[in-house]
C-alpha positions in Angstrom: -6.9 -8.0 16.8 -7.3 -4.5 18.1 -4.0 -2.5 18.1 -3.2 -1.2 21.5 -2.3 2.5 21.2 1.0 3.5 22.9 1.1 7.3 23.0 4.7 7.3 24.2 6.0 5.2 21.3 7.1 8.0 18.9 9.0 9.9 21.6 10.7 6.7 22.7 11.8 5.8 19.2 13.1 9.4 18.5 15.3 9.0 21.6 17.1 6.1 19.9 18.3 7.4 16.5 20.7 4.5 16.1 17.7 2.2 15.6 14.9 4.6 14.4 15.1 6.9 11.4 12.6 9.7 12.1 13.0 11.5 8.8 13.6 8.8 6.1 12.9 11.2 3.2 16.1 13.1 4.1 18.0 9.8 3.9 16.8 8.9 0.4 19.8 8.0 -1.7 22.0 8.1 1.4 21.3 4.8 3.1 24.9 3.7 2.7 25.9 6.8 4.6 23.3 6.0 7.3 24.8 2.6 7.8 28.4 3.6 7.2 29.0 1.0 4.6 28.1 -0.2 1.0 26.5 -3.4 2.1 23.3 -4.7 0.3 20.1 -3.2 1.7 17.1 -5.5 2.4 13.8 -4.2 3.6 10.8 -6.0 5.2 7.4 -4.4 4.6 5.3 -5.2 7.6 7.8 -6.3 10.3 5.5 -6.8 13.2 7.5 -7.2 16.4 10.7 -7.7 14.5 11.5 -11.4 15.0 12.3 -11.9 11.3 14.3 -8.7 10.7 16.4 -9.0 13.8 17.0 -12.7 13.2 18.0 -12.1 9.6 20.4 -9.3 10.8 22.1 -11.6 13.2 22.4 -14.3 10.4 23.7 -11.8 7.9 25.9 -9.1 9.5 27.2 -8.1 6.1 23.7 -7.0 5.0 21.8 -3.8 6.1 18.2 -4.3 7.0 15.3 -1.9 7.3 12.0 -2.8 9.1 9.0 -1.0 7.7 5.9 -0.6 9.9 2.9 1.7 9.5 2.0 2.0 13.1 4.3 3.5 15.7 2.7 1.4 18.5 3.9 -1.8 16.6 7.3 -0.5 15.5 8.3 0.5 19.0 8.6 -3.2 19.9 11.4 -3.5 17.3 13.2 -0.5 18.6 13.0 -1.8 22.1 14.6 -5.0 20.9 17.4 -3.0 19.3 17.9 -1.0 22.4 18.2 -4.1 24.6 20.4 -5.9 22.0 21.9 -3.4 19.6 22.3 -4.4 16.0 24.1 -1.8 13.9 22.8 -3.3 10.7 19.1 -2.6 11.4 17.0 0.5 11.2 13.2 1.0 11.7 10.9 3.3 9.7 7.2 4.1 10.4 6.0 4.8 6.8 3.3 3.6 4.4 4.4 1.0 1.8 2.7 2.9 -1.0 5.2 5.8 -0.4 8.4 3.9 -0.6 9.6 5.8 -3.6 9.8 8.8 -1.3 12.5 7.1 0.8 14.6 5.0 -1.6 16.2 5.7 -4.9 16.0 3.3 -7.8 18.2 0.3 -7.1 19.0 1.4 -3.6 17.1 -1.6 -2.1 18.6 -5.0 -3.0 15.8 -7.2 -1.8 12.3 -6.9 -0.4 10.5 -9.2 2.1 6.7 -9.5 2.6 5.9 -11.8 5.5 2.4 -12.6 6.6 0.8 -9.5 5.2 -2.9 -8.7 5.8 -4.7 -10.9 3.3 -7.6 -8.4 2.7 -9.8 -11.3 1.6 -12.8 -9.3 0.2 -12.6 -8.7 -3.5 -13.4 -5.0 -3.1 -10.2 -4.7 -0.9 -7.8 -6.3 -3.4 -6.1 -3.0 -4.0 -4.9 -3.0 -0.4 -3.0 -6.2 -0.6 0.7 -5.6 -0.6 1.1 -7.8 -3.7 -1.4 -5.8 -5.7 0.0 -4.3 -9.0 0.3 -0.8 -7.7 2.5 -2.0 -4.8 4.5 -4.1 -7.2 5.1 -1.0 -9.3 6.4 0.8 -6.3 8.7 -2.1 -5.3 10.0 -2.3 -8.9 10.9 1.4 -8.7 13.2 1.0 -5.7 14.7 -2.4 -6.6 17.5 -3.0 -9.1 17.1 -4.7 -12.4 16.0 -8.3 -11.7 15.2 -7.4 -8.1 13.5 -10.0 -5.9 10.5 -10.2 -3.6 10.6 -13.0 -0.9 7.0 -13.7 0.2 5.6 -15.8 3.1 2.1 -16.4 4.2 -0.2 -18.9 5.9 -3.1 -17.7 3.8 -3.5 -19.9 0.7 -6.0 -17.6 -1.1 -3.6 -14.7 -0.6 -0.7 -16.8 -1.9 -2.7 -17.8 -5.0 -3.9 -14.3 -5.7 -0.3 -13.1 -5.3 1.0 -15.7 -7.8 -1.6 -14.5 -10.3 -0.9 -10.8 -9.7 2.8 -11.2 -9.9 2.6 -13.4 -13.0 0.3 -10.9 -14.7 2.8 -8.2 -13.9 5.5 -10.1 -15.7 7.4 -11.5 -12.7 8.9 -15.0 -12.7 9.2 -17.4 -9.8 12.6 -18.8 -8.8 11.6 -20.8 -5.8 8.3 -21.9 -4.2 7.0 -24.1 -1.4 3.5 -25.0 -0.4 4.6 -26.3 2.9 7.8 -24.6 4.0 8.2 -26.4 7.3 7.8 -29.9 5.8 11.4 -29.5 4.6 12.4 -26.3 6.3 15.6 -24.7 5.1 18.3 -24.4 7.8 18.5 -20.6 7.2 14.8 -19.9 7.5 14.1 -17.3 10.1 10.6 -17.6 11.5 8.3 -14.6 12.2 6.1 -14.4 15.2 3.0 -15.3 13.1 4.9 -18.1 11.3 5.8 -19.7 14.6 2.2 -19.5 15.9 0.6 -20.8 12.7 3.1 -23.6 12.3 2.4 -24.8 15.9 -1.2 -25.0 14.9 -0.4 -27.3 12.0 -1.0 -24.6 9.4 1.2 -25.0 6.2 3.4 -22.0 5.4 3.6 -20.9 1.8 6.7 -19.2 0.5 8.0 -17.9 -2.9 10.8 -15.9 -4.4 9.7 -13.8 -7.3 11.9 -11.7 -9.7 11.0 -8.6 -11.7 12.0 -9.0 -15.3 12.6 -5.4 -16.2 
């Protein structure tokens, strides 16, 4: 799907600093100050239009959430949601996942979510997958000891390759489902893609993986 460019997106987001952090590098190590509390910090890498992150924030008001999106034209949809229905425990960043060390100190992030990431199915593109070892190393550097990744996808090959990559990295798996909606947990928050794929009868794969560092 071609991304529709929205040239007004960045200016709009900068007008709403309660939702959008324009200079996250300046907030590294100071996220508790940004939110005004010491609550746990969960981030979602690749938040789309924000259904998951805003749903989780409503479900867990005692947790701070950060939506990570690379493209301003996508992230602006989340900011618009937060302007229409303010949620003080959500912030939006437009940054590249490979640079997360520039925005978070070691242990500053409590948990990381990867939902319906681009599968990059060709072998030559494996390094671009958000579960590739270089990304795992980045996540490990911002999570605490025994930090967790929660991962959901509709793509079985991506799920299988991620299991292998994480296992080879030394991670362990605490929970796994090959058909999440067959016995869906009551607290599961669906993403936009998850809702779409589930309505088409596509099984949803999910796991919780822990760094053993």
